[in-house]
matplotlib code that plots the C-alpha trace (Angstrom):
import matplotlib.pyplot as plt

x = [115.0, 111.7, 110.7, 109.0, 112.0, 114.5, 112.2, 111.8, 115.5, 116.4, 114.0, 115.6, 119.2, 118.2, 116.7, 120.5, 122.4, 122.9, 124.9, 126.9, 128.7, 131.1, 131.0, 134.0, 133.2, 136.5, 137.0, 133.8, 131.7, 128.6, 127.3, 124.4, 123.0, 120.9, 119.5, 118.4, 115.3, 112.5, 114.9, 117.2, 119.7, 121.9, 124.6, 125.9, 126.1, 128.6, 128.0, 131.8, 133.4, 134.9, 131.4, 132.3, 130.2, 131.7, 131.4, 127.6, 127.0, 128.6, 126.7, 123.4, 124.5, 124.9, 121.4, 120.0, 121.6, 120.3, 116.7, 116.9, 118.4, 116.0, 112.9, 110.6, 112.1, 109.2, 111.6, 114.2, 116.4, 119.1, 121.5, 123.7, 126.7, 127.2, 126.4, 129.7, 129.5, 131.4, 128.9, 125.5, 126.4, 123.7, 121.1, 118.6, 119.0, 119.0, 115.7, 113.9, 115.1, 114.7, 112.8, 113.8, 111.3, 113.2, 116.2, 118.6, 121.4, 122.5, 120.3, 122.2, 121.7, 124.7, 125.0, 127.3, 128.7, 128.1, 124.9, 124.1, 120.9, 122.0, 122.7, 119.2, 117.8, 119.9, 118.3, 114.7, 115.1, 116.9, 114.3, 111.2, 108.8, 111.0, 113.9, 115.1, 118.0, 120.7, 122.5, 124.2, 122.0, 118.9, 116.3, 113.6, 111.5, 113.1, 116.4, 117.1, 113.9, 111.8, 108.3, 105.7, 105.6, 109.3, 112.9, 115.2, 118.0, 120.8, 121.9, 123.1, 124.3, 127.4, 127.9, 127.2, 126.5, 124.5, 125.5, 129.3, 130.9, 133.2, 130.2, 128.4, 131.5, 131.3, 127.6, 128.4, 131.4, 128.8, 126.4, 128.8, 129.5, 132.8, 133.4, 130.8, 133.2, 133.0, 129.2, 129.3, 127.8, 129.3, 127.2, 127.5, 125.8, 125.6, 124.4, 123.1, 125.6, 127.6, 129.6, 129.6, 130.8, 131.5, 131.3, 132.7, 131.8, 134.7, 135.3, 138.8, 141.4, 142.0, 138.2, 138.2, 140.9, 138.8, 135.6, 136.8, 136.1, 132.3, 132.1, 131.4, 133.7, 133.0, 134.7, 134.0, 134.9, 135.2, 136.0, 135.6, 138.4, 137.2, 137.5, 138.0, 140.9, 142.8, 142.2, 143.7, 141.9, 143.7, 145.7, 144.0, 140.8, 141.8, 143.1, 139.3, 137.9, 140.2, 139.2, 139.7, 139.8, 140.2, 138.8, 140.7, 138.8, 139.7, 142.2, 145.5, 148.0, 149.9, 147.1, 146.0, 146.7, 147.6, 147.4, 150.6, 149.9, 146.2, 144.6, 143.4, 141.5, 142.5, 139.5, 141.9, 143.2, 140.1, 137.5, 133.9, 133.7, 130.8, 130.6, 128.4, 127.5, 126.5, 126.6, 130.3, 131.9, 132.1, 132.9, 134.4, 134.4, 135.7, 135.3, 139.0, 140.0, 143.8, 143.3, 144.0, 145.0, 146.8, 144.9, 141.6, 140.6, 139.8, 136.7, 135.0, 135.7, 132.3, 132.2, 128.7, 129.2, 132.5, 135.9, 135.9, 139.0, 138.3, 136.4, 136.6, 136.2, 134.7]
y = [131.7, 132.3, 132.3, 129.2, 127.5, 129.0, 127.6, 124.2, 124.0, 125.1, 122.5, 119.7, 120.8, 121.0, 117.3, 116.1, 118.7, 119.5, 122.2, 121.6, 124.8, 125.0, 128.5, 130.1, 131.0, 131.1, 128.3, 126.4, 124.6, 125.7, 123.8, 123.5, 121.0, 122.2, 118.7, 117.7, 116.5, 118.3, 118.6, 121.1, 120.3, 122.5, 121.0, 123.1, 126.8, 129.2, 133.0, 133.7, 134.0, 137.4, 139.0, 142.1, 144.2, 142.6, 139.3, 139.5, 140.8, 137.9, 135.6, 137.4, 137.2, 133.3, 133.1, 135.2, 133.0, 129.7, 131.3, 132.3, 128.8, 126.6, 128.7, 126.0, 123.0, 121.3, 119.1, 121.1, 119.6, 121.0, 118.4, 119.4, 117.4, 118.3, 121.2, 123.2, 127.0, 126.8, 124.3, 125.8, 129.7, 131.5, 128.7, 130.8, 133.5, 130.9, 129.5, 132.7, 133.9, 130.7, 128.3, 124.7, 122.3, 119.0, 118.8, 115.8, 115.1, 112.3, 111.4, 113.0, 114.8, 117.0, 120.2, 123.2, 125.0, 128.2, 128.0, 130.4, 131.2, 129.1, 126.3, 126.6, 126.6, 123.4, 121.6, 122.7, 121.4, 118.2, 117.5, 118.7, 117.4, 118.4, 116.2, 112.9, 111.0, 109.8, 106.4, 104.0, 102.6, 105.0, 105.6, 108.1, 109.3, 111.6, 111.5, 108.2, 106.8, 107.7, 107.2, 108.1, 111.6, 112.5, 111.4, 110.9, 113.3, 110.8, 111.1, 108.2, 107.7, 105.3, 106.1, 106.3, 102.5, 103.6, 100.2, 100.8, 101.5, 104.1, 106.2, 105.7, 107.2, 110.1, 110.8, 110.6, 113.0, 115.6, 115.0, 116.3, 119.3, 118.2, 118.3, 116.8, 116.4, 112.6, 112.3, 113.5, 111.4, 110.4, 111.1, 110.8, 112.4, 110.8, 112.2, 109.3, 108.7, 111.4, 112.5, 110.9, 113.1, 112.5, 114.6, 113.6, 116.8, 117.1, 113.7, 113.3, 111.1, 108.9, 108.3, 107.2, 104.5, 103.1, 102.7, 102.3, 98.4, 99.1, 101.3, 100.3, 102.6, 103.2, 105.1, 108.7, 111.3, 114.4, 113.9, 117.0, 116.5, 116.2, 119.0, 121.7, 119.8, 119.6, 115.9, 113.0, 110.4, 107.0, 105.7, 102.5, 104.2, 106.5, 103.6, 102.4, 105.9, 106.7, 110.4, 112.1, 115.5, 116.2, 119.6, 121.1, 123.5, 126.8, 126.8, 128.1, 126.5, 125.0, 123.0, 121.7, 118.3, 118.5, 114.9, 114.4, 112.6, 113.5, 116.1, 118.9, 122.3, 124.4, 126.5, 129.2, 129.9, 129.2, 131.0, 129.7, 126.5, 125.6, 122.2, 122.0, 118.1, 116.8, 113.1, 111.8, 115.2, 118.1, 121.8, 123.6, 127.3, 129.3, 132.9, 133.6, 135.0, 133.9, 130.4, 127.6, 124.0, 121.9, 118.6, 119.6, 119.5, 123.0, 122.3, 125.6, 129.0, 130.0, 131.9, 131.1, 130.5, 132.2, 131.6, 128.4, 126.4, 123.5, 120.2, 116.7, 113.9, 110.9]
z = [-46.5, -45.0, -41.3, -41.6, -43.3, -40.8, -37.8, -39.4, -40.1, -36.6, -35.3, -37.0, -36.3, -32.4, -32.7, -33.1, -31.3, -27.6, -25.8, -22.6, -20.9, -18.1, -16.6, -15.5, -11.9, -10.1, -7.4, -8.2, -10.6, -12.6, -15.8, -18.0, -20.5, -23.1, -24.3, -27.7, -26.1, -24.0, -21.1, -19.6, -16.7, -14.6, -12.4, -9.4, -9.2, -8.0, -7.4, -7.0, -3.5, -3.7, -3.9, -5.7, -8.0, -11.2, -9.9, -9.1, -12.2, -14.0, -12.0, -13.0, -16.6, -16.1, -14.5, -17.4, -19.7, -18.2, -18.1, -21.8, -22.8, -20.8, -22.3, -24.2, -22.2, -20.3, -18.1, -16.1, -13.2, -10.8, -9.9, -6.8, -6.4, -2.8, -0.5, -0.3, -0.9, -4.3, -5.6, -4.1, -3.7, -5.2, -4.9, -3.4, -6.1, -8.7, -7.4, -6.9, -10.5, -12.5, -10.2, -9.3, -10.2, -9.8, -7.4, -7.8, -5.0, -2.9, 0.1, 3.2, 6.4, 5.8, 8.2, 8.4, 11.3, 9.7, 7.7, 4.8, 3.3, 0.3, 2.6, 4.0, 0.5, -0.3, 2.8, 2.0, -1.5, -0.6, 2.2, 0.5, -2.3, -5.3, -4.5, -6.3, -4.7, -6.8, -6.5, -8.5, -11.5, -10.4, -13.0, -13.6, -16.3, -18.7, -16.8, -18.6, -19.5, -22.6, -23.2, -26.0, -24.5, -24.7, -25.1, -22.1, -21.2, -21.2, -17.8, -15.8, -12.2, -11.6, -8.0, -4.9, -3.7, -0.5, 1.3, 0.9, 4.1, 2.8, 1.5, 4.7, 6.5, 4.4, 5.1, 8.9, 8.3, 6.3, 9.1, 11.6, 9.6, 8.1, 4.4, 2.1, -0.8, -0.7, -1.0, -4.5, -7.2, -10.1, -13.3, -17.0, -19.9, -23.2, -26.6, -29.0, -31.6, -29.9, -26.8, -23.6, -20.7, -16.6, -13.8, -10.3, -8.2, -5.4, -4.9, -3.1, -4.8, -1.7, -1.5, -5.4, -4.4, -1.6, -3.8, -7.5, -7.5, -6.9, -9.8, -13.2, -15.1, -18.8, -21.6, -21.7, -24.3, -22.0, -18.2, -15.8, -13.4, -9.9, -7.5, -10.2, -11.3, -7.9, -7.4, -9.5, -10.8, -10.4, -13.2, -13.5, -13.5, -16.3, -18.3, -18.7, -18.9, -21.7, -21.8, -25.1, -23.2, -19.6, -18.6, -15.5, -13.5, -11.7, -8.7, -7.9, -10.6, -7.7, -6.5, -9.9, -11.4, -15.1, -16.2, -18.7, -21.6, -21.7, -23.8, -21.6, -21.6, -18.6, -17.5, -15.8, -19.4, -21.3, -19.4, -20.4, -22.3, -24.7, -26.3, -29.4, -29.3, -32.7, -34.1, -33.9, -33.0, -30.6, -31.7, -28.7, -27.9, -25.0, -24.0, -23.9, -27.4, -27.3, -25.8, -28.3, -28.5, -31.0, -30.9, -32.2, -36.0, -37.6, -39.1, -39.7, -38.4, -36.7, -33.5, -32.5, -28.9, -28.3, -29.8, -31.7, -30.9, -32.9, -33.3, -31.4, -33.6, -31.8]

ax = plt.figure().add_subplot(projection="3d")
ax.plot(x, y, z, "-o")
ax.set_aspect("equal")
plt.show()
């Protein structure tokens, strides 16, 4: 195969494939989506709370990977679910190394009793001229609107409803310096003829119960469990979502919800998780060599993005 043929083949492949990666960052969240369009999205960042040399090296590796994978994408965005340190840790370094051109978050006036450089950067981005505020049904060119220039990223927002009294109360709490967990948006990513994924930030279980009737829940293939897997999604909501896989994030095992009767990937054991999303299926890889599950199809034995653990048929 000539270099021209190889480049052409890769271009065709990328038109139908996207990559979603969930980094193993300890007690926190950090994701990216390398879209099959001219888009690249990062969701949250976490530079490891322990602050050891090894941890900092790993965070720098994550930043290097994001910088490399986003190269050539003309539309890049950073979605911040909420300004807790396990979701904005390293934000200033992220901005210095990669640059944040479009900053997505809910409109809020959250404060912190103990402000950090990362929180100061969050406020600067939140209140500056690079922000886009998320709320239910919001639309934006190239986030979920295509035009003649480029296709959209396939990202939609199901929550918040800014007029909801419970959400207003959560905003007031965050403004007082209390936990901002419940100002988290609910967002989905969809690949045409492919996967649908959902993120809920650190939304708490009792809050979901209060507001669930105002959310237009829809079926998803992969659900990233809220609060790194420490909060339970109500059973009636799960009955509508019908997730084929629930990803349970990292936390102490005694604090995790394991969602009996659902297929799961536990990041504590799996490490980094990479989803290679193509039409009607998702090939899944992890960074831990010995991690395996018994519900995926063994479609091919490739270790392109780590240890291949199987394929999810949609």
